[in-house]
KETI-236880 format. One record per residue (C-alpha): residue in one letter; z, y, x. Coordinates in steps of 0.001 Angstrom, whole numbers, plus 500000, padded with zeros to 6 digits. Last residue first. Layout:
N
{type = A&w = Z&v = Y&u = X}
...
END
This chain:
376
{type = X&w = 407704&v = 393954&u = 047482}
{type = X&w = 406741&v = 391905&u = 044431}
{type = X&w = 404475&v = 394506&u = 042818}
{type = X&w = 402675&v = 395048&u = 046144}
{type = X&w = 401925&v = 391323&u = 046201}
{type = X&w = 400436&v = 391510&u = 042716}
{type = X&w = 398375&v = 394514&u = 043848}
{type = X&w = 396867&v = 392444&u = 046658}
{type = X&w = 395668&v = 389824&u = 044179}
{type = X&w = 394204&v = 392509&u = 041910}
{type = X&w = 392432&v = 394112&u = 044868}
{type = X&w = 390755&v = 390841&u = 045829}
{type = X&w = 389737&v = 390081&u = 042238}
{type = X&w = 388123&v = 393522&u = 041981}
{type = X&w = 386375&v = 393063&u = 045346}
{type = X&w = 384660&v = 389992&u = 043964}
{type = X&w = 385173&v = 386489&u = 045373}
{type = X&w = 386244&v = 384133&u = 042585}
{type = X&w = 384223&v = 384161&u = 039361}
{type = X&w = 381456&v = 386561&u = 040370}
{type = X&w = 380988&v = 384745&u = 043681}
{type = X&w = 380878&v = 381354&u = 041979}
{type = X&w = 378222&v = 382659&u = 039585}
{type = X&w = 376238&v = 383929&u = 042572}
{type = X&w = 376527&v = 380565&u = 044270}
{type = X&w = 375363&v = 378735&u = 041157}
{type = X&w = 372304&v = 380977&u = 040976}
{type = X&w = 371526&v = 380350&u = 044641}
{type = X&w = 372023&v = 376591&u = 044341}
{type = X&w = 369592&v = 376389&u = 041411}
{type = X&w = 367040&v = 378658&u = 043086}
{type = X&w = 367121&v = 376645&u = 046299}
{type = X&w = 366843&v = 373406&u = 044328}
{type = X&w = 363745&v = 374760&u = 042581}
{type = X&w = 362284&v = 375780&u = 045953}
{type = X&w = 362517&v = 372209&u = 047245}
{type = X&w = 360989&v = 371465&u = 050659}
{type = X&w = 362663&v = 374372&u = 052455}
{type = X&w = 365944&v = 373292&u = 050886}
{type = X&w = 365842&v = 369705&u = 052167}
{type = X&w = 364444&v = 370917&u = 055493}
{type = X&w = 367478&v = 373164&u = 056015}
{type = X&w = 369825&v = 370242&u = 055389}
{type = X&w = 367902&v = 367928&u = 057731}
{type = X&w = 367779&v = 370583&u = 060461}
{type = X&w = 371548&v = 371058&u = 060216}
{type = X&w = 372108&v = 367311&u = 060408}
{type = X&w = 370013&v = 367209&u = 063590}
{type = X&w = 371699&v = 370258&u = 065100}
{type = X&w = 375193&v = 368755&u = 064714}
{type = X&w = 377701&v = 371078&u = 066441}
{type = X&w = 379817&v = 371467&u = 063270}
{type = X&w = 379485&v = 368871&u = 060495}
{type = X&w = 377152&v = 369679&u = 057630}
{type = X&w = 377542&v = 371487&u = 054312}
{type = X&w = 374803&v = 372143&u = 051769}
{type = X&w = 374599&v = 374895&u = 049191}
{type = X&w = 375887&v = 376150&u = 045857}
{type = X&w = 376242&v = 372757&u = 044183}
{type = X&w = 375459&v = 370031&u = 046733}
{type = X&w = 378536&v = 371113&u = 048720}
{type = X&w = 380499&v = 373916&u = 047045}
{type = X&w = 380419&v = 376713&u = 049616}
{type = X&w = 383377&v = 379112&u = 049658}
{type = X&w = 386378&v = 376780&u = 049927}
{type = X&w = 384224&v = 374553&u = 052144}
{type = X&w = 384007&v = 377527&u = 054574}
{type = X&w = 387791&v = 377850&u = 054926}
{type = X&w = 388148&v = 376048&u = 058267}
{type = X&w = 384852&v = 374390&u = 059203}
{type = X&w = 382690&v = 372033&u = 057227}
{type = X&w = 379544&v = 373792&u = 058343}
{type = X&w = 376959&v = 375958&u = 056608}
{type = X&w = 373717&v = 375943&u = 054625}
{type = X&w = 373881&v = 378463&u = 051806}
{type = X&w = 371635&v = 378998&u = 048786}
{type = X&w = 371153&v = 382735&u = 048253}
{type = X&w = 372057&v = 384595&u = 045056}
{type = X&w = 372756&v = 387911&u = 046760}
{type = X&w = 376462&v = 387642&u = 045926}
{type = X&w = 376425&v = 384197&u = 047522}
{type = X&w = 374901&v = 385650&u = 050695}
{type = X&w = 377557&v = 388384&u = 050823}
{type = X&w = 380264&v = 385750&u = 050388}
{type = X&w = 378729&v = 383813&u = 053293}
{type = X&w = 378765&v = 386957&u = 055442}
{type = X&w = 382446&v = 387535&u = 054592}
{type = X&w = 383336&v = 384380&u = 056502}
{type = X&w = 386596&v = 382722&u = 055397}
{type = X&w = 388527&v = 381501&u = 058470}
{type = X&w = 386708&v = 381808&u = 061793}
{type = X&w = 388912&v = 382483&u = 064839}
{type = X&w = 387649&v = 379540&u = 066916}
{type = X&w = 384042&v = 379838&u = 065766}
{type = X&w = 382641&v = 376488&u = 064617}
{type = X&w = 379942&v = 378191&u = 062594}
{type = X&w = 376678&v = 376817&u = 061216}
{type = X&w = 375972&v = 379997&u = 059172}
{type = X&w = 372675&v = 379687&u = 057274}
{type = X&w = 371346&v = 381703&u = 054339}
{type = X&w = 368161&v = 380562&u = 052626}
{type = X&w = 365340&v = 382514&u = 050944}
{type = X&w = 365830&v = 385912&u = 052574}
{type = X&w = 364199&v = 389158&u = 051418}
{type = X&w = 367096&v = 390429&u = 049344}
{type = X&w = 369637&v = 389592&u = 052053}
{type = X&w = 367472&v = 391342&u = 054645}
{type = X&w = 367294&v = 394462&u = 052466}
{type = X&w = 371054&v = 394390&u = 051862}
{type = X&w = 371613&v = 394422&u = 055622}
{type = X&w = 369327&v = 397392&u = 056135}
{type = X&w = 370918&v = 399181&u = 053160}
{type = X&w = 374328&v = 399285&u = 054781}
{type = X&w = 374743&v = 397468&u = 058071}
{type = X&w = 372748&v = 395474&u = 060560}
{type = X&w = 373271&v = 394639&u = 064228}
{type = X&w = 370097&v = 393340&u = 065853}
{type = X&w = 367079&v = 391814&u = 064088}
{type = X&w = 366398&v = 389010&u = 066545}
{type = X&w = 363344&v = 387405&u = 064951}
{type = X&w = 362366&v = 383745&u = 065295}
{type = X&w = 359062&v = 382127&u = 064242}
{type = X&w = 356486&v = 383503&u = 066683}
{type = X&w = 359007&v = 383193&u = 069567}
{type = X&w = 359804&v = 379547&u = 068813}
{type = X&w = 358127&v = 377814&u = 071751}
{type = X&w = 361294&v = 375977&u = 072707}
{type = X&w = 361456&v = 377769&u = 076056}
{type = X&w = 360882&v = 381123&u = 074361}
{type = X&w = 363823&v = 380625&u = 072001}
{type = X&w = 365994&v = 379434&u = 074875}
{type = X&w = 365024&v = 382401&u = 077032}
{type = X&w = 365843&v = 384778&u = 074181}
{type = X&w = 369232&v = 383112&u = 073766}
{type = X&w = 369972&v = 383345&u = 077492}
{type = X&w = 369139&v = 387063&u = 077454}
{type = X&w = 371333&v = 387611&u = 074383}
{type = X&w = 374197&v = 385698&u = 075994}
{type = X&w = 374014&v = 387779&u = 079152}
{type = X&w = 373883&v = 391032&u = 077209}
{type = X&w = 377135&v = 390054&u = 075554}
{type = X&w = 378571&v = 388961&u = 072192}
{type = X&w = 375172&v = 389635&u = 070656}
{type = X&w = 375226&v = 391950&u = 067651}
{type = X&w = 373991&v = 390646&u = 064304}
{type = X&w = 370918&v = 389445&u = 062482}
{type = X&w = 369145&v = 386238&u = 063523}
{type = X&w = 366095&v = 385983&u = 061255}
{type = X&w = 364411&v = 382574&u = 061209}
{type = X&w = 360898&v = 382433&u = 059750}
{type = X&w = 359690&v = 379218&u = 058163}
{type = X&w = 356811&v = 376739&u = 058020}
{type = X&w = 357452&v = 373047&u = 058407}
{type = X&w = 355326&v = 370961&u = 060774}
{type = X&w = 357963&v = 368427&u = 061835}
{type = X&w = 357972&v = 369943&u = 065337}
{type = X&w = 358760&v = 373335&u = 063800}
{type = X&w = 361646&v = 371928&u = 061785}
{type = X&w = 363065&v = 370340&u = 064938}
{type = X&w = 362836&v = 373714&u = 066689}
{type = X&w = 364663&v = 375135&u = 063659}
{type = X&w = 367584&v = 372830&u = 064366}
{type = X&w = 367706&v = 373829&u = 068041}
{type = X&w = 367822&v = 377513&u = 067063}
{type = X&w = 370616&v = 376762&u = 064596}
{type = X&w = 372542&v = 374745&u = 067185}
{type = X&w = 372378&v = 377664&u = 069602}
{type = X&w = 373498&v = 380140&u = 066926}
{type = X&w = 376495&v = 378040&u = 065896}
{type = X&w = 378917&v = 380949&u = 065416}
{type = X&w = 380855&v = 379702&u = 068431}
{type = X&w = 377831&v = 379990&u = 070707}
{type = X&w = 377465&v = 383693&u = 070095}
{type = X&w = 375416&v = 386112&u = 068035}
{type = X&w = 378002&v = 387807&u = 065837}
{type = X&w = 377099&v = 387418&u = 062214}
{type = X&w = 374317&v = 387197&u = 059679}
{type = X&w = 371832&v = 384304&u = 059846}
{type = X&w = 368835&v = 384371&u = 057493}
{type = X&w = 366221&v = 381666&u = 056900}
{type = X&w = 363019&v = 383202&u = 055543}
{type = X&w = 360410&v = 381076&u = 053774}
{type = X&w = 356877&v = 381368&u = 055231}
{type = X&w = 354322&v = 380445&u = 052566}
{type = X&w = 356569&v = 382254&u = 050138}
{type = X&w = 357597&v = 381044&u = 046698}
{type = X&w = 359006&v = 384327&u = 045484}
{type = X&w = 362674&v = 385163&u = 045226}
{type = X&w = 364018&v = 387577&u = 042656}
{type = X&w = 366953&v = 389561&u = 044018}
{type = X&w = 369662&v = 390598&u = 041517}
{type = X&w = 368961&v = 394138&u = 040275}
{type = X&w = 371919&v = 396220&u = 039102}
{type = X&w = 374627&v = 393735&u = 040069}
{type = X&w = 373309&v = 393194&u = 043610}
{type = X&w = 375840&v = 395115&u = 045703}
{type = X&w = 378755&v = 393359&u = 044028}
{type = X&w = 381697&v = 394692&u = 045994}
{type = X&w = 383503&v = 392202&u = 048272}
{type = X&w = 386319&v = 389689&u = 048032}
{type = X&w = 388286&v = 387758&u = 050638}
{type = X&w = 390708&v = 385120&u = 049437}
{type = X&w = 394409&v = 385861&u = 049093}
{type = X&w = 396596&v = 382870&u = 049988}
{type = X&w = 400327&v = 383512&u = 049794}
{type = X&w = 403404&v = 383136&u = 051940}
{type = X&w = 406960&v = 384174&u = 051190}
{type = X&w = 410158&v = 384918&u = 053123}
{type = X&w = 408374&v = 384467&u = 056430}
{type = X&w = 410298&v = 382551&u = 059069}
{type = X&w = 407732&v = 383497&u = 061742}
{type = X&w = 406949&v = 379891&u = 062679}
{type = X&w = 407114&v = 378835&u = 059024}
{type = X&w = 404686&v = 381581&u = 057937}
{type = X&w = 402118&v = 381098&u = 060708}
{type = X&w = 399949&v = 379030&u = 058332}
{type = X&w = 396638&v = 377861&u = 059800}
{type = X&w = 393952&v = 378670&u = 057247}
{type = X&w = 392614&v = 375760&u = 055181}
{type = X&w = 394022&v = 377246&u = 051972}
{type = X&w = 392083&v = 380397&u = 052795}
{type = X&w = 392700&v = 384099&u = 053475}
{type = X&w = 396306&v = 383848&u = 054613}
{type = X&w = 399032&v = 386343&u = 053739}
{type = X&w = 402511&v = 386295&u = 055275}
{type = X&w = 404966&v = 388198&u = 053116}
{type = X&w = 408450&v = 389696&u = 053437}
{type = X&w = 408188&v = 389385&u = 057201}
{type = X&w = 410933&v = 387397&u = 058955}
{type = X&w = 409852&v = 387695&u = 062586}
{type = X&w = 406746&v = 389532&u = 063803}
{type = X&w = 408390&v = 391539&u = 066594}
{type = X&w = 410752&v = 388625&u = 067288}
{type = X&w = 407842&v = 386232&u = 067737}
{type = X&w = 406147&v = 388787&u = 069972}
{type = X&w = 409227&v = 389149&u = 072161}
{type = X&w = 409655&v = 385388&u = 072539}
{type = X&w = 406027&v = 384892&u = 073559}
{type = X&w = 406243&v = 387810&u = 075973}
{type = X&w = 409232&v = 386212&u = 077718}
{type = X&w = 407568&v = 382742&u = 077696}
{type = X&w = 404276&v = 383814&u = 079230}
{type = X&w = 401556&v = 383892&u = 076550}
{type = X&w = 399400&v = 380836&u = 075937}
{type = X&w = 401488&v = 379570&u = 073002}
{type = X&w = 401051&v = 382898&u = 071197}
{type = X&w = 397279&v = 382592&u = 071411}
{type = X&w = 397411&v = 379198&u = 069737}
{type = X&w = 399843&v = 380447&u = 067099}
{type = X&w = 397684&v = 383465&u = 066294}
{type = X&w = 394369&v = 381584&u = 066418}
{type = X&w = 392775&v = 382215&u = 063062}
{type = X&w = 391616&v = 385624&u = 061869}
{type = X&w = 392345&v = 387569&u = 058695}
{type = X&w = 396125&v = 387188&u = 058975}
{type = X&w = 397900&v = 389661&u = 056664}
{type = X&w = 401456&v = 390442&u = 057791}
{type = X&w = 403488&v = 392222&u = 055104}
{type = X&w = 406662&v = 394106&u = 056009}
{type = X&w = 409489&v = 395670&u = 054017}
{type = X&w = 412270&v = 398139&u = 054920}
{type = X&w = 410038&v = 400195&u = 057169}
{type = X&w = 410802&v = 402427&u = 060163}
{type = X&w = 412118&v = 399453&u = 062173}
{type = X&w = 408543&v = 398195&u = 062423}
{type = X&w = 407386&v = 401097&u = 064541}
{type = X&w = 407719&v = 400530&u = 068287}
{type = X&w = 408283&v = 396769&u = 068362}
{type = X&w = 405354&v = 396344&u = 065958}
{type = X&w = 402991&v = 398429&u = 068082}
{type = X&w = 403874&v = 396875&u = 071425}
{type = X&w = 403708&v = 393260&u = 070252}
{type = X&w = 400588&v = 393771&u = 068149}
{type = X&w = 398763&v = 395300&u = 071124}
{type = X&w = 399938&v = 392415&u = 073299}
{type = X&w = 398519&v = 389950&u = 070762}
{type = X&w = 395223&v = 391813&u = 070631}
{type = X&w = 394845&v = 391850&u = 074412}
{type = X&w = 395712&v = 388148&u = 074564}
{type = X&w = 392932&v = 387155&u = 072174}
{type = X&w = 394089&v = 384549&u = 069624}
{type = X&w = 393648&v = 386516&u = 066422}
{type = X&w = 394742&v = 390058&u = 065677}
{type = X&w = 397554&v = 391065&u = 063357}
{type = X&w = 396786&v = 392971&u = 060135}
{type = X&w = 399773&v = 395070&u = 059070}
{type = X&w = 401091&v = 396221&u = 055702}
{type = X&w = 404240&v = 398250&u = 056438}
{type = X&w = 406467&v = 399027&u = 053469}
{type = X&w = 408824&v = 401728&u = 052232}
{type = X&w = 406494&v = 404622&u = 052928}
{type = X&w = 408268&v = 407983&u = 053482}
{type = X&w = 405080&v = 410060&u = 053053}
{type = X&w = 405385&v = 412799&u = 055672}
{type = X&w = 408005&v = 411344&u = 058008}
{type = X&w = 406403&v = 407887&u = 057991}
{type = X&w = 402956&v = 409463&u = 058437}
{type = X&w = 404143&v = 411330&u = 061531}
{type = X&w = 405870&v = 408240&u = 062939}
{type = X&w = 402697&v = 406210&u = 062420}
{type = X&w = 400640&v = 408967&u = 064054}
{type = X&w = 402850&v = 408790&u = 067149}
{type = X&w = 402493&v = 404997&u = 067318}
{type = X&w = 398744&v = 405307&u = 066857}
{type = X&w = 398536&v = 407834&u = 069691}
{type = X&w = 400312&v = 405459&u = 072049}
{type = X&w = 397816&v = 402751&u = 071073}
{type = X&w = 394896&v = 405123&u = 071731}
{type = X&w = 396250&v = 405893&u = 075176}
{type = X&w = 396381&v = 402165&u = 075894}
{type = X&w = 392896&v = 401734&u = 074377}
{type = X&w = 391513&v = 404238&u = 076885}
{type = X&w = 392189&v = 401733&u = 079633}
{type = X&w = 389857&v = 399171&u = 078065}
{type = X&w = 390743&v = 395529&u = 077534}
{type = X&w = 388344&v = 393486&u = 075419}
{type = X&w = 389146&v = 391870&u = 072050}
{type = X&w = 386545&v = 393853&u = 070106}
{type = X&w = 384312&v = 395869&u = 072442}
{type = X&w = 381096&v = 393966&u = 071611}
{type = X&w = 381626&v = 394650&u = 067902}
{type = X&w = 381333&v = 398381&u = 068458}
{type = X&w = 383664&v = 401390&u = 068250}
{type = X&w = 386741&v = 399369&u = 069158}
{type = X&w = 390341&v = 400589&u = 068944}
{type = X&w = 389809&v = 402049&u = 065480}
{type = X&w = 393418&v = 401623&u = 064238}
{type = X&w = 392825&v = 403106&u = 060821}
{type = X&w = 396043&v = 404226&u = 059149}
{type = X&w = 395864&v = 404164&u = 055357}
{type = X&w = 398726&v = 405331&u = 053102}
{type = X&w = 398400&v = 403177&u = 049980}
{type = X&w = 400225&v = 404086&u = 046790}
{type = X&w = 401686&v = 400979&u = 045228}
{type = X&w = 402067&v = 399043&u = 041986}
{type = X&w = 399005&v = 400088&u = 040006}
{type = X&w = 396588&v = 399968&u = 042895}
{type = X&w = 393378&v = 401822&u = 043784}
{type = X&w = 391500&v = 400250&u = 046665}
{type = X&w = 390303&v = 402236&u = 049676}
{type = X&w = 392702&v = 400740&u = 052204}
{type = X&w = 392038&v = 397188&u = 051015}
{type = X&w = 388284&v = 397718&u = 051237}
{type = X&w = 388569&v = 399062&u = 054796}
{type = X&w = 390641&v = 396007&u = 055718}
{type = X&w = 388061&v = 393660&u = 054198}
{type = X&w = 385117&v = 395288&u = 055969}
{type = X&w = 387004&v = 395308&u = 059265}
{type = X&w = 387615&v = 391557&u = 058992}
{type = X&w = 383922&v = 390942&u = 058361}
{type = X&w = 382643&v = 393092&u = 061245}
{type = X&w = 379747&v = 395208&u = 059992}
{type = X&w = 381816&v = 398420&u = 059848}
{type = X&w = 382861&v = 398379&u = 063525}
{type = X&w = 385348&v = 399859&u = 062849}
{type = X&w = 388271&v = 399092&u = 060508}
{type = X&w = 391148&v = 397784&u = 062621}
{type = X&w = 394273&v = 397772&u = 060483}
{type = X&w = 397371&v = 399567&u = 059270}
{type = X&w = 398317&v = 399893&u = 055612}
{type = X&w = 401382&v = 402119&u = 055094}
{type = X&w = 402789&v = 401321&u = 051649}
{type = X&w = 404065&v = 404000&u = 049271}
{type = X&w = 406226&v = 402925&u = 046382}
{type = X&w = 405008&v = 403438&u = 042807}
{type = X&w = 406954&v = 406063&u = 040880}
{type = X&w = 404018&v = 408473&u = 040737}
{type = X&w = 401773&v = 405782&u = 039255}
{type = X&w = 398874&v = 405138&u = 041553}
{type = X&w = 396138&v = 407028&u = 043380}
{type = X&w = 395451&v = 406018&u = 046980}
{type = X&w = 397531&v = 407865&u = 049564}
{type = X&w = 395813&v = 410696&u = 051458}
{type = X&w = 393345&v = 409820&u = 054178}
{type = X&w = 394264&v = 410428&u = 057807}
{type = X&w = 392495&v = 413067&u = 059887}
END
């Protein structure tokens, strides 16, 4: 059953917001769910959850049942269009994966004509790259399906801009923002004999997990004490097995915990208990990681990479430390600098929380979206 439109002034136009929301721990899904649930002055939102994938491991993979699901989404879109008469379509295209691009092609060709205005909100990088890999006829059809939107939205200044390619009328950057889950009781860190380094995200090579394990092996050889918590779903059973073998081969089993996929209170608990957050990503579709925003909200110092929009989140030598992607030695040096200086950790963590409150709250996110609704 679809949700009813979000509350707004009775004269405000209705906007159909379509996007993949499950799995709930996936950063893009979190942002889309937040957008759907927000209350806006200048629009009434009609949410349509795509829900192709029930788990993170299914995202971007072909499954026959997804074709039936796509047909059902088209039918539901027509039903919602008849019921609510929305004037605008707010759509979240996929990244570079071919299956996602073909889904966007079919869906937009089938329904876009129902709406007088269109907003394309790109949460993931790789659209243009993925488009270039399609056969020429499909490439042309997808460009036409996405052509001349009223708005193209990017999540970071460093995001690739598909606006010129699609002849968008306007483009705008709207940074991600999340609820403040720590406003009532911000975590108070203790000087632990075994500081906890937390990673939150999909366990895969692109997120820098291998380099992080190698970096902590260097810390172990240097005699530093720590516990590394890798929290998130593995991209495949094969990768998880290889990761466990790597950890064992480096003698790190007593110091590394694979916590699995976390959500809700379990995730908040790990954020409260951590001392340092680390995301050494060079992930192809990475733009503005929600996990880093969550760490900033929790008052954690962040060690991350100079990759895509990450430097727009982490102020180097102010809220954390940035290193180049793929560099395990530099990563180990940055982690060691924080492990050796608890006062610096506290200073960076407090500055990160202040930066979160100033720029990356859910309220700021909804206000920015509402301004776009006002201009449609």
